[in-house]
MILUM-177047 format. One record per residue (C-alpha): residue in three letters; x, y, z. Coordinates in nm, 4 decimals. Example, Ala and Ser with C-alpha at 12.3 -4.5 7.8 and 13.67 -1.06 7.14 Angstrom:
2
node res:ALA c1:1.2300 c2:-0.4500 c3:0.7800;
node res:SER c1:1.3670 c2:-0.1060 c3:0.7140;
END
This chain:
371
node res:MET c1:-0.0006 c2:0.0003 c3:0.0028;
node res:HIS c1:0.1066 c2:0.3578 c3:-0.0745;
node res:ILE c1:-0.0594 c2:0.6940 c3:-0.0303;
node res:SER c1:0.0322 c2:0.9880 c3:-0.2576;
node res:ILE c1:-0.1061 c2:1.3362 c3:-0.2042;
node res:SER c1:-0.0982 c2:1.5928 c3:-0.4826;
node res:ILE c1:-0.0975 c2:1.9567 c3:-0.3564;
node res:ASP c1:-0.1502 c2:2.0891 c3:-0.7079;
node res:GLU c1:-0.4584 c2:1.8571 c3:-0.7677;
node res:GLN c1:-0.5805 c2:1.8485 c3:-0.4005;
node res:LEU c1:-0.6129 c2:1.4789 c3:-0.4417;
node res:LEU c1:-0.5058 c2:1.1713 c3:-0.2350;
node res:ARG c1:-0.4485 c2:0.8424 c3:-0.4089;
node res:LEU c1:-0.4226 c2:0.4997 c3:-0.2489;
node res:SER c1:-0.2173 c2:0.2570 c3:-0.4581;
node res:GLU c1:-0.0985 c2:-0.0988 c3:-0.4399;
node res:GLY c1:0.1826 c2:-0.1576 c3:-0.6782;
node res:ASP c1:0.0970 c2:0.0260 c3:-0.9953;
node res:GLU c1:-0.2777 c2:0.0003 c3:-0.9389;
node res:ILE c1:-0.4692 c2:0.3057 c3:-0.8003;
node res:LEU c1:-0.7279 c2:0.1582 c3:-0.5605;
node res:ARG c1:-0.8946 c2:0.4792 c3:-0.4481;
node res:GLU c1:-0.8842 c2:0.8563 c3:-0.5252;
node res:TYR c1:-1.0169 c2:1.1125 c3:-0.2793;
node res:PRO c1:-1.0440 c2:1.4944 c3:-0.2835;
node res:VAL c1:-0.8612 c2:1.6519 c3:0.0037;
node res:SER c1:-0.7735 c2:1.9958 c3:0.1420;
node res:SER c1:-0.4213 c2:2.0899 c3:0.2302;
node res:ALA c1:-0.3004 c2:2.4091 c3:0.3973;
node res:ALA c1:-0.4407 c2:2.7567 c3:0.2996;
node res:LYS c1:-0.0839 c2:2.8853 c3:0.3532;
node res:GLY c1:0.0683 c2:2.6401 c3:0.1168;
node res:VAL c1:0.3594 c2:2.4071 c3:0.1959;
node res:GLY c1:0.6381 c2:2.4402 c3:0.4519;
node res:PHE c1:0.8169 c2:2.2830 c3:0.7420;
node res:ARG c1:0.8536 c2:2.5445 c3:1.0093;
node res:GLU c1:0.6800 c2:2.4766 c3:1.3376;
node res:GLU c1:0.3677 c2:2.6978 c3:1.3826;
node res:SER c1:0.3732 c2:2.7932 c3:1.0252;
node res:TYR c1:0.0310 c2:2.6279 c3:0.9576;
node res:ARG c1:0.1763 c2:2.4882 c3:0.6345;
node res:THR c1:0.1588 c2:2.1326 c3:0.4920;
node res:PRO c1:0.4925 c2:1.9532 c3:0.4846;
node res:THR c1:0.6066 c2:1.7689 c3:0.1692;
node res:GLY c1:0.8259 c2:1.4695 c3:0.1130;
node res:GLN c1:0.8061 c2:1.1067 c3:0.2520;
node res:PHE c1:0.6194 c2:0.9994 c3:0.5584;
node res:ARG c1:0.4714 c2:0.6811 c3:0.7168;
node res:ILE c1:0.1495 c2:0.6319 c3:0.9003;
node res:CYS c1:0.2680 c2:0.5882 c3:1.2664;
node res:GLU c1:-0.0611 c2:0.5763 c3:1.4499;
node res:LYS c1:-0.4273 c2:0.5329 c3:1.3787;
node res:ILE c1:-0.6882 c2:0.6859 c3:1.6021;
node res:GLY c1:-1.0606 c2:0.6409 c3:1.6070;
node res:TYR c1:-1.1152 c2:0.2565 c3:1.5726;
node res:ASP c1:-1.4968 c2:0.1960 c3:1.5978;
node res:GLN c1:-1.5886 c2:0.5539 c3:1.6839;
node res:PRO c1:-1.9083 c2:0.6772 c3:1.5139;
node res:LEU c1:-1.9001 c2:0.9016 c3:1.2028;
node res:GLY c1:-1.8522 c2:1.2616 c3:1.3066;
node res:THR c1:-1.6646 c2:1.1876 c3:1.6391;
node res:ILE c1:-1.4857 c2:1.5080 c3:1.7388;
node res:PHE c1:-1.1303 c2:1.4648 c3:1.8590;
node res:LYS c1:-0.9348 c2:1.7051 c3:2.0880;
node res:THR c1:-0.5798 c2:1.6231 c3:2.1714;
node res:ARG c1:-0.6558 c2:1.2933 c3:1.9921;
node res:GLU c1:-0.9279 c2:1.2007 c3:2.2438;
node res:PRO c1:-1.3000 c2:1.1645 c3:2.1432;
node res:THR c1:-1.5041 c2:1.4423 c3:2.3030;
node res:GLY c1:-1.8379 c2:1.4419 c3:2.1219;
node res:LEU c1:-2.0176 c2:1.4236 c3:1.7930;
node res:TRP c1:-2.0553 c2:1.6564 c3:1.5006;
node res:SER c1:-2.3180 c2:1.6219 c3:1.2326;
node res:THR c1:-2.3714 c2:1.8025 c3:0.9073;
node res:ASP c1:-2.6721 c2:1.9898 c3:1.0657;
node res:ASP c1:-2.4405 c2:2.1568 c3:1.3242;
node res:VAL c1:-2.3174 c2:2.5010 c3:1.2477;
node res:VAL c1:-1.9632 c2:2.5201 c3:1.3935;
node res:GLU c1:-1.7100 c2:2.7857 c3:1.3138;
node res:ASP c1:-1.4197 c2:2.6014 c3:1.4695;
node res:ASP c1:-1.1984 c2:2.3765 c3:1.2555;
node res:LEU c1:-1.2728 c2:2.0411 c3:1.4037;
node res:ILE c1:-1.0857 c2:1.7119 c3:1.3748;
node res:THR c1:-1.3462 c2:1.4490 c3:1.3136;
node res:SER c1:-1.4097 c2:1.0729 c3:1.2559;
node res:ARG c1:-1.0528 c2:0.9344 c3:1.2122;
node res:ILE c1:-0.6947 c2:1.0425 c3:1.2526;
node res:LEU c1:-0.4028 c2:0.8958 c3:1.0673;
node res:ARG c1:-0.0874 c2:1.0421 c3:1.2196;
node res:ILE c1:0.2061 c2:1.0719 c3:0.9928;
node res:ASP c1:0.5753 c2:1.0800 c3:1.0829;
node res:GLY c1:0.8314 c2:1.2502 c3:0.8611;
node res:LEU c1:1.1167 c2:1.0340 c3:0.7148;
node res:GLU c1:1.3438 c2:1.3186 c3:0.5939;
node res:PRO c1:1.5533 c2:1.5816 c3:0.7641;
node res:GLU c1:1.3236 c2:1.8657 c3:0.6513;
node res:ASN c1:0.9998 c2:1.7045 c3:0.7646;
node res:LYS c1:1.1137 c2:1.5097 c3:1.0700;
node res:ASN c1:0.9261 c2:1.7571 c3:1.2933;
node res:THR c1:0.5880 c2:1.6608 c3:1.1333;
node res:LEU c1:0.4824 c2:1.4375 c3:1.4243;
node res:ALA c1:0.5650 c2:1.7156 c3:1.6770;
node res:ARG c1:0.3748 c2:1.9607 c3:1.4606;
node res:CYS c1:0.0571 c2:1.7303 c3:1.4922;
node res:ILE c1:0.0082 c2:1.7192 c3:1.1137;
node res:TYR c1:-0.2594 c2:1.4513 c3:1.0449;
node res:ILE c1:-0.4853 c2:1.3070 c3:0.7789;
node res:HIS c1:-0.8280 c2:1.3501 c3:0.9309;
node res:GLY c1:-1.1921 c2:1.4138 c3:0.8796;
node res:THR c1:-1.3380 c2:1.7709 c3:0.9042;
node res:ASN c1:-1.6535 c2:1.9667 c3:0.9677;
node res:GLN c1:-1.5595 c2:2.1945 c3:0.6772;
node res:GLU c1:-1.6410 c2:1.9387 c3:0.4110;
node res:GLU c1:-1.7605 c2:2.2176 c3:0.1778;
node res:LEU c1:-1.3895 c2:2.3312 c3:0.1429;
node res:ILE c1:-1.2607 c2:1.9849 c3:0.0359;
node res:GLY c1:-1.0812 c2:2.0277 c3:-0.2945;
node res:THR c1:-0.9324 c2:2.3624 c3:-0.2083;
node res:PRO c1:-0.6413 c2:2.4577 c3:0.0173;
node res:ALA c1:-0.8036 c2:2.5541 c3:0.3438;
node res:SER c1:-0.6546 c2:2.3697 c3:0.6305;
node res:HIS c1:-0.4064 c2:2.4755 c3:0.8967;
node res:GLY c1:-0.1438 c2:2.2311 c3:0.7773;
node res:CYS c1:-0.3169 c2:1.8876 c3:0.7970;
node res:ILE c1:-0.4720 c2:1.6918 c3:0.5148;
node res:ARG c1:-0.8378 c2:1.7169 c3:0.5499;
node res:MET c1:-1.0819 c2:1.4593 c3:0.4037;
node res:SER c1:-1.4577 c2:1.4127 c3:0.4060;
node res:ASN c1:-1.5708 c2:1.1951 c3:0.7023;
node res:ILE c1:-1.6906 c2:0.9049 c3:0.4953;
node res:ASP c1:-1.3715 c2:0.9076 c3:0.2857;
node res:VAL c1:-1.1367 c2:0.9157 c3:0.5833;
node res:ILE c1:-1.3089 c2:0.6274 c3:0.7465;
node res:GLU c1:-1.2733 c2:0.4219 c3:0.4289;
node res:LEU c1:-0.9037 c2:0.5207 c3:0.3935;
node res:PHE c1:-0.8486 c2:0.4405 c3:0.7617;
node res:ASP c1:-0.9858 c2:0.0886 c3:0.7170;
node res:LEU c1:-0.7834 c2:0.0230 c3:0.3990;
node res:THR c1:-0.4435 c2:0.1279 c3:0.5182;
node res:PRO c1:-0.2277 c2:-0.0485 c3:0.7784;
node res:LEU c1:0.0268 c2:0.1086 c3:1.0070;
node res:ASP c1:0.3646 c2:0.1946 c3:0.8448;
node res:THR c1:0.1953 c2:0.2666 c3:0.5101;
node res:LEU c1:0.4157 c2:0.5050 c3:0.3212;
node res:VAL c1:0.2807 c2:0.8547 c3:0.2408;
node res:SER c1:0.4130 c2:1.0888 c3:-0.0273;
node res:ILE c1:0.3042 c2:1.4505 c3:-0.0203;
node res:GLU c1:0.4128 c2:1.6067 c3:-0.3541;
node res:ALA c1:0.5456 c2:1.9588 c3:-0.3491;
node res:PRO c1:0.3423 c2:2.1917 c3:-0.5832;
node res:GLN c1:0.4727 c2:2.2530 c3:-0.9248;
node res:ARG c1:0.2064 c2:2.4911 c3:-1.0589;
node res:GLN c1:0.2116 c2:2.8617 c3:-1.0002;
node res:ARG c1:-0.1200 c2:2.9829 c3:-0.8679;
node res:GLY c1:-0.2737 c2:3.3073 c3:-0.7471;
node res:LYS c1:-0.1482 c2:3.6473 c3:-0.6531;
node res:LEU c1:-0.0143 c2:3.7705 c3:-0.3221;
node res:ILE c1:-0.0251 c2:4.1256 c3:-0.1889;
node res:PHE c1:0.1485 c2:4.2157 c3:0.1393;
node res:PHE c1:0.0540 c2:4.5171 c3:0.3467;
node res:ASP c1:0.2346 c2:4.6786 c3:0.6318;
node res:CYS c1:0.0009 c2:4.7823 c3:0.9101;
node res:ASP c1:0.1234 c2:5.0746 c3:1.1148;
node res:SER c1:0.1038 c2:5.4000 c3:0.9159;
node res:THR c1:-0.0393 c2:5.2023 c3:0.6254;
node res:LEU c1:-0.3580 c2:5.0200 c3:0.7045;
node res:SER c1:-0.4002 c2:5.2095 c3:1.0162;
node res:ALA c1:-0.2996 c2:5.5731 c3:1.0938;
node res:ILE c1:-0.1234 c2:5.4872 c3:1.4194;
node res:GLU c1:0.2133 c2:5.3290 c3:1.5007;
node res:GLY c1:0.1136 c2:5.0774 c3:1.7686;
node res:ILE c1:0.4349 c2:5.0898 c3:1.9513;
node res:ASP c1:0.4046 c2:5.4647 c3:1.9864;
node res:GLU c1:0.0514 c2:5.4310 c3:2.1331;
node res:LEU c1:0.1680 c2:5.1791 c3:2.3788;
node res:ALA c1:0.4371 c2:5.4244 c3:2.4774;
node res:ARG c1:0.1974 c2:5.7233 c3:2.4969;
node res:ALA c1:0.0120 c2:5.5581 c3:2.7717;
node res:ARG c1:0.3306 c2:5.5551 c3:2.9824;
node res:GLY c1:0.3697 c2:5.9258 c3:2.9879;
node res:PRO c1:0.5136 c2:6.2034 c3:2.7611;
node res:GLU c1:0.8764 c2:6.1306 c3:2.8494;
node res:ILE c1:0.8613 c2:5.7660 c3:2.7584;
node res:PHE c1:0.6463 c2:5.8447 c3:2.4586;
node res:GLN c1:0.9063 c2:6.0833 c3:2.3112;
node res:GLN c1:1.1887 c2:5.8320 c3:2.3663;
node res:VAL c1:0.9905 c2:5.5604 c3:2.1870;
node res:VAL c1:0.8826 c2:5.7878 c3:1.8963;
node res:ASP c1:1.2419 c2:5.8918 c3:1.8324;
node res:LEU c1:1.3514 c2:5.5272 c3:1.8288;
node res:THR c1:1.0681 c2:5.4346 c3:1.5942;
node res:ASN c1:1.1354 c2:5.7082 c3:1.3474;
node res:ALA c1:1.5102 c2:5.6317 c3:1.3566;
node res:ALA c1:1.4366 c2:5.2734 c3:1.2663;
node res:MET c1:1.1781 c2:5.3418 c3:0.9936;
node res:ASN c1:1.4157 c2:5.5992 c3:0.8378;
node res:GLY c1:1.6993 c2:5.3460 c3:0.8472;
node res:GLU c1:1.9156 c2:5.5315 c3:1.1025;
node res:ILE c1:1.9262 c2:5.2651 c3:1.3659;
node res:PRO c1:1.9013 c2:4.8810 c3:1.2984;
node res:LEU c1:1.5562 c2:4.7518 c3:1.3867;
node res:HIS c1:1.7069 c2:4.4699 c3:1.5950;
node res:GLU c1:1.8502 c2:4.7280 c3:1.8293;
node res:VAL c1:1.5471 c2:4.9407 c3:1.8563;
node res:PHE c1:1.2981 c2:4.6573 c3:1.9405;
node res:PRO c1:1.4324 c2:4.5414 c3:2.2784;
node res:ARG c1:1.5015 c2:4.8945 c3:2.3939;
node res:ARG c1:1.1464 c2:5.0088 c3:2.3254;
node res:MET c1:0.9851 c2:4.7060 c3:2.4867;
node res:GLU c1:1.1952 c2:4.7343 c3:2.8087;
node res:ILE c1:1.0880 c2:5.1018 c3:2.8306;
node res:ILE c1:0.7192 c2:5.0210 c3:2.7791;
node res:ARG c1:0.6455 c2:4.6754 c3:2.9302;
node res:PRO c1:0.2816 c2:4.6732 c3:2.8202;
node res:ASP c1:0.0214 c2:4.4738 c3:3.0130;
node res:LYS c1:-0.3012 c2:4.3234 c3:2.8960;
node res:ALA c1:-0.5265 c2:4.6315 c3:2.9420;
node res:LEU c1:-0.2828 c2:4.8503 c3:2.7458;
node res:CYS c1:-0.2644 c2:4.5916 c3:2.4677;
node res:GLU c1:-0.6392 c2:4.5777 c3:2.4439;
node res:SER c1:-0.6664 c2:4.9503 c3:2.4387;
node res:VAL c1:-0.4242 c2:4.9895 c3:2.1519;
node res:ALA c1:-0.5929 c2:4.6997 c3:1.9638;
node res:ARG c1:-0.9103 c2:4.9127 c3:1.9668;
node res:GLN c1:-0.7104 c2:5.2139 c3:1.8420;
node res:TYR c1:-0.5949 c2:5.0227 c3:1.5399;
node res:MET c1:-0.9584 c2:4.9514 c3:1.4537;
node res:GLU c1:-1.0634 c2:5.3131 c3:1.5133;
node res:THR c1:-0.7974 c2:5.4549 c3:1.2952;
node res:ILE c1:-0.8326 c2:5.2599 c3:0.9674;
node res:VAL c1:-0.6937 c2:5.4677 c3:0.6838;
node res:VAL c1:-0.9410 c2:5.6069 c3:0.4416;
node res:GLY c1:-1.0045 c2:5.3779 c3:0.1447;
node res:VAL c1:-0.8551 c2:5.0588 c3:0.3015;
node res:ARG c1:-1.1855 c2:4.8609 c3:0.3171;
node res:GLU c1:-1.2795 c2:4.9387 c3:-0.0409;
node res:THR c1:-0.9306 c2:4.8646 c3:-0.1764;
node res:LEU c1:-0.8979 c2:4.5305 c3:0.0056;
node res:GLN c1:-1.2485 c2:4.4335 c3:-0.1211;
node res:THR c1:-1.1471 c2:4.5286 c3:-0.4704;
node res:LEU c1:-0.8293 c2:4.3239 c3:-0.4499;
node res:ARG c1:-1.0148 c2:4.0244 c3:-0.3146;
node res:GLU c1:-1.2567 c2:4.0396 c3:-0.6092;
node res:ASP c1:-0.9626 c2:4.0460 c3:-0.8388;
node res:GLY c1:-0.8200 c2:3.7329 c3:-0.6956;
node res:TRP c1:-0.5487 c2:3.8635 c3:-0.4649;
node res:THR c1:-0.4539 c2:3.6840 c3:-0.1359;
node res:ILE c1:-0.3896 c2:3.9552 c3:0.1308;
node res:VAL c1:-0.1323 c2:3.9195 c3:0.4009;
node res:ILE c1:-0.0426 c2:4.1718 c3:0.6691;
node res:ILE c1:0.3292 c2:4.1737 c3:0.7526;
node res:SER c1:0.4169 c2:4.3896 c3:1.0493;
node res:GLY c1:0.6856 c2:4.4635 c3:1.3057;
node res:GLY c1:0.3923 c2:4.5317 c3:1.5417;
node res:PHE c1:0.2485 c2:4.2690 c3:1.7829;
node res:ALA c1:0.0117 c2:3.9936 c3:1.6660;
node res:PRO c1:-0.2419 c2:4.0206 c3:1.9467;
node res:LEU c1:-0.2965 c2:4.3847 c3:1.8807;
node res:ILE c1:-0.3130 c2:4.3600 c3:1.5048;
node res:LYS c1:-0.5292 c2:4.0491 c3:1.4614;
node res:PRO c1:-0.8511 c2:4.2217 c3:1.5694;
node res:LEU c1:-0.7956 c2:4.4765 c3:1.2921;
node res:ALA c1:-0.7273 c2:4.2028 c3:1.0476;
node res:GLU c1:-1.0566 c2:4.0343 c3:1.1420;
node res:THR c1:-1.2360 c2:4.3655 c3:1.0973;
node res:LEU c1:-1.0881 c2:4.3970 c3:0.7497;
node res:GLY c1:-1.1531 c2:4.0359 c3:0.6560;
node res:VAL c1:-0.7886 c2:3.9572 c3:0.6325;
node res:GLU c1:-0.7063 c2:3.5900 c3:0.7243;
node res:PHE c1:-0.3315 c2:3.5983 c3:0.7255;
node res:VAL c1:-0.1195 c2:3.8057 c3:0.9675;
node res:GLU c1:0.2587 c2:3.7901 c3:1.0053;
node res:ALA c1:0.3337 c2:3.9973 c3:1.3261;
node res:VAL c1:0.5428 c2:3.9635 c3:1.6357;
node res:PRO c1:0.4099 c2:3.7250 c3:1.9112;
node res:LEU c1:0.3669 c2:3.9070 c3:2.2422;
node res:PHE c1:0.3623 c2:3.7259 c3:2.5699;
node res:LEU c1:0.1655 c2:3.8098 c3:2.8863;
node res:ASP c1:0.1709 c2:3.6074 c3:3.2114;
node res:GLU c1:-0.1412 c2:3.4747 c3:3.3921;
node res:SER c1:-0.1856 c2:3.8080 c3:3.5644;
node res:GLY c1:-0.1815 c2:3.9889 c3:3.2358;
node res:ASP c1:0.1562 c2:4.1438 c3:3.2915;
node res:TYR c1:0.4228 c2:4.1754 c3:3.0292;
node res:ALA c1:0.6299 c2:3.8618 c3:2.9864;
node res:GLY c1:0.8367 c2:3.9443 c3:2.6709;
node res:TYR c1:0.8069 c2:3.8888 c3:2.2956;
node res:ASP c1:0.9406 c2:3.6550 c3:2.0331;
node res:ALA c1:1.2800 c2:3.8202 c3:1.9686;
node res:HIS c1:1.3500 c2:3.5634 c3:1.6941;
node res:PHE c1:1.0441 c2:3.6611 c3:1.4850;
node res:PRO c1:1.1751 c2:3.7908 c3:1.1463;
node res:SER c1:1.0071 c2:4.1292 c3:1.1477;
node res:THR c1:1.1883 c2:4.2325 c3:1.4645;
node res:ARG c1:1.5058 c2:4.2821 c3:1.2577;
node res:ASN c1:1.6088 c2:4.4430 c3:0.9294;
node res:GLY c1:1.5653 c2:4.2014 c3:0.6419;
node res:GLY c1:1.2916 c2:4.0265 c3:0.8299;
node res:LYS c1:1.0049 c2:4.1213 c3:0.5964;
node res:PRO c1:1.1897 c2:3.9961 c3:0.2794;
node res:GLU c1:1.2476 c2:3.6786 c3:0.4680;
node res:ILE c1:0.8760 c2:3.6344 c3:0.5366;
node res:ILE c1:0.7907 c2:3.7116 c3:0.1789;
node res:ARG c1:1.0360 c2:3.4543 c3:0.0509;
node res:GLU c1:0.8767 c2:3.1876 c3:0.2751;
node res:TRP c1:0.5303 c2:3.2762 c3:0.1433;
node res:LYS c1:0.6600 c2:3.2585 c3:-0.2228;
node res:ALA c1:0.8072 c2:2.9237 c3:-0.1613;
node res:ALA c1:0.4874 c2:2.7966 c3:0.0136;
node res:MET c1:0.2331 c2:2.9338 c3:-0.2386;
node res:ARG c1:0.4231 c2:2.9688 c3:-0.5735;
node res:PRO c1:0.2234 c2:3.2766 c3:-0.6630;
node res:LYS c1:0.2218 c2:3.4165 c3:-1.0141;
node res:THR c1:0.2569 c2:3.7754 c3:-0.8869;
node res:THR c1:0.3660 c2:3.9449 c3:-0.5594;
node res:VAL c1:0.3135 c2:4.3029 c3:-0.4444;
node res:MET c1:0.4216 c2:4.4748 c3:-0.1117;
node res:VAL c1:0.2782 c2:4.8054 c3:0.0121;
node res:GLY c1:0.4315 c2:4.9944 c3:0.3112;
node res:ASP c1:0.5567 c2:5.3155 c3:0.4466;
node res:GLY c1:0.8941 c2:5.2412 c3:0.6063;
node res:ILE c1:1.2530 c2:5.1234 c3:0.5342;
node res:SER c1:1.1735 c2:4.7728 c3:0.6565;
node res:ASP c1:0.9004 c2:4.7539 c3:0.3930;
node res:LEU c1:1.1347 c2:4.9033 c3:0.1221;
node res:GLU c1:1.3778 c2:4.6240 c3:0.1919;
node res:SER c1:1.1388 c2:4.3839 c3:0.0236;
node res:GLN c1:1.1466 c2:4.5630 c3:-0.3107;
node res:ASN c1:1.3807 c2:4.2994 c3:-0.4662;
node res:GLU c1:1.1598 c2:4.0116 c3:-0.3432;
node res:VAL c1:0.8416 c2:4.1248 c3:-0.5082;
node res:ASP c1:0.7256 c2:4.2047 c3:-0.8594;
node res:LEU c1:0.6068 c2:4.5507 c3:-0.7413;
node res:PHE c1:0.6748 c2:4.7574 c3:-0.4323;
node res:ILE c1:0.4335 c2:5.0425 c3:-0.3582;
node res:GLY c1:0.5473 c2:5.3026 c3:-0.1063;
node res:PHE c1:0.2605 c2:5.4466 c3:0.0844;
node res:GLY c1:0.2582 c2:5.8082 c3:0.2039;
node res:GLY c1:-0.0980 c2:5.8607 c3:0.3029;
node res:VAL c1:-0.0127 c2:5.8833 c3:0.6786;
node res:VAL c1:0.3562 c2:5.9832 c3:0.6833;
node res:ILE c1:0.5928 c2:6.0493 c3:0.4013;
node res:ARG c1:0.9360 c2:5.8961 c3:0.4496;
node res:GLU c1:1.1625 c2:6.0551 c3:0.1919;
node res:VAL c1:1.3906 c2:5.7504 c3:0.1617;
node res:VAL c1:1.0869 c2:5.5413 c3:0.0654;
node res:LYS c1:0.9348 c2:5.7971 c3:-0.1635;
node res:ASN c1:1.2648 c2:5.8437 c3:-0.3510;
node res:SER c1:1.3414 c2:5.4605 c3:-0.3854;
node res:ALA c1:1.0037 c2:5.2866 c3:-0.4324;
node res:ASN c1:0.8935 c2:5.1539 c3:-0.7699;
node res:HIS c1:0.5719 c2:5.3514 c3:-0.7190;
node res:PHE c1:0.4713 c2:5.5863 c3:-0.4428;
node res:VAL c1:0.1084 c2:5.6699 c3:-0.3555;
node res:GLU c1:-0.0736 c2:5.8657 c3:-0.1012;
node res:SER c1:-0.4192 c2:5.7203 c3:-0.1581;
node res:PHE c1:-0.5317 c2:5.3570 c3:-0.1286;
node res:ALA c1:-0.7498 c2:5.4140 c3:-0.4313;
node res:ASP c1:-0.4480 c2:5.4075 c3:-0.6509;
node res:ILE c1:-0.3249 c2:5.0559 c3:-0.5343;
node res:PRO c1:-0.5594 c2:4.8154 c3:-0.7269;
node res:ALA c1:-0.4678 c2:4.9594 c3:-1.0686;
node res:LEU c1:-0.1000 c2:4.9284 c3:-0.9988;
node res:ALA c1:-0.1384 c2:4.5754 c3:-0.8725;
node res:LYS c1:-0.3461 c2:4.4826 c3:-1.1792;
node res:LYS c1:-0.0685 c2:4.6157 c3:-1.4074;
node res:ALA c1:0.1911 c2:4.4195 c3:-1.2214;
node res:ALA c1:-0.0120 c2:4.1025 c3:-1.2649;
node res:LYS c1:-0.0611 c2:4.1613 c3:-1.6428;
node res:ARG c1:0.3134 c2:4.1913 c3:-1.6822;
node res:LYS c1:0.3487 c2:3.8413 c3:-1.5498;
END
């Protein structure tokens, strides 16, 4: 027995020798392929089925931490991404994918059967509940699994900075403002020095955070400010881009818990921003200092990972600062944005420079046509 999964076709084939016994539609990761932990991407390469979970459980059994916890039926309206009916755990056999077991990447049933056939998962291979039960019964332990890396180019990616681009505020400055005028001025000076390329970003980040040390209440307050200061034209522009087939990603040196509510308000699914940690009391407990956007060159690194994962036909980046401009060589089009603040180094160096969001869809469309 052998299982092969095509990311391009969103199909799983069960074979014995040269004979294809079954063929099932599946759903791999919405974020494409990749190996990094917490990337929510589907790994590729060679694997084996190392554990089978759900023997004799009824159709629609819900699993949490691989334990049955209840039943789901097609009549239930559930927004959560459930793991249902059966689990086939896979173990990576190659250096790049050897963390697959620890990443909890499975072949499993889903409550989102309507999305089968399109990339929509958080990294696992989703199947319809009837299909995963049949596959489960047909495949023994140690069955080899091949997940084929995509070969086709598909789709268009557009990346947006957040602070002074989608929102009129600089989140870090608003965190500092709440700590008083002296701290505010120190942080603003550091932020501007970083955005203008005067001080390396990796030096600025820890200095600002040790000055501010934001707690839960302050973070929630600034998250609300992001939503209250959406730049004019953002909603309409993002909707136009969606209708034109663009996948929208926010890339920010700001903090993920503060930016994700804004992303949800704007209907943006994908956010690449710095993890921020609070303890059980809601006090500051640090941030992920290794996250790429905490340093110069980090945003191009994130874009390269997205390009490898999705194989897009066209890529565009929009942002106001030097950390955004660094991505110009990684995308087909860089658009400098000056609708909130004009940074001369960005204005003078960008492929295109705009002060209104209304100008972005036409530029993006031209970039796509050139490809």
